[in-house]
N, C-alpha and C positions, 0 to 999 in steps of 0.2 A: 255513262258514256266516257270513253277514254279520250282526253284531249289535252293539248298544250296550247296555251294562250300567251302570245307575245305582246308586250307593251313597252312604252317608254320612248318610242320614236318621236321624231319631230324635225323641225328645221333649225339648223344652227349655222353660224358663220364658220368659215375655215379657222381651225385652231381651237374650236369649241369642244365641248364634251357632252356626252349623253350616257345614261345607264339604261340598258335594256333589261327587261325581266322576262322570264319564261316560267310560267306557273302551270303545274300539272293538276289536272282534276280527274277523278275516277280511278287513279292508281298512284302508287308511291314511287317517286323518282329515285329514291336513295339506292336502289340496286342497279341502276342503269347509268352508263356513260351518256352524256348529253352533248350534242353538237349545235353550234350556231352556223348558219349558212346565210348567204345573201344572193340576191338576184337583181342585177341592174337592168335597166331597159335595154332590150335587144341582146342581152347576154344570157348565157346559161347560169344556172344556180351553181355557186361555188362554196366550198367549205371555208369557214373563217377561223373557227376555234372549236376545241372539244375538251371535255373534262371527264376524268374517270369517276366512277361511282363514289369513291371516298373523297374525291377532290385532290388527291395527292399527286395526280399526274395531269398535266395540261399540254396542249399543243396549239400552235398558231400558224396561220398562213404567213408566208414571208411578208406579204403586203401590209400586215397589221401588227406583226411582232414588235414589241416595244411600245406600242400605242394602246393596244387593247388588252384587257385583263378579264379572264373568265373566272367565275367563282360560283359556289353553290351554298345554299343553306338548306340542308335536308330537313331540318325541323319545320321550315316553311314550305317545303316541297317546291322550291324555286331555284332556278339557275339565273345568274346575272352575266351581263357583258358590259363592262365599263369601257367606254370608248373615249379616248383622249386624243388631242391633236388631230382632230378630224380634218379630212381632206375632201375636196369635191369628188374625187374618185371613190370615196366611201359611200356615196349616194346609192341607195338600193333599198329593196324590201328585205328585211332581216327575218329569218325564220329559225326556230329551234326544232330539234327533233330528238326523239329517244324512243326506245322500245318498239320501234316500228309503227308508232302512232301516225295516223294520217297527217299530212301537212296542214298547218293552220293557215290563218289569213296573213300572218306576218305583221310587222310593224314598219312603217315607212321612215327611213332616215334620209333627210335631204341636207346636204352641206353646200351652202351657197352664200355668197355675199350680196 
């Protein structure tokens, strides 16, 4: 079964950090670009960041540029999203996607004091 599993979410105070993981099972991630997305309550899902298959190219939404860093470890079949200087507006369910695999359950990130 092809799937992506997100983990690493939680509740943090503003200014805090979290590292999300996106682990693939049933297929090898290393030939695919991978994107991170998020969906806040009452809002549409939006793109946050993406990384090329080699990891040599990355892109970020303006709202997270300079605070979030995407990376990948192809040996571990995993992509990461390091999130620093978190803000309340970063609160959302975060998802990863690649290779047209069905959306997973995501991981909840809550930024609140």
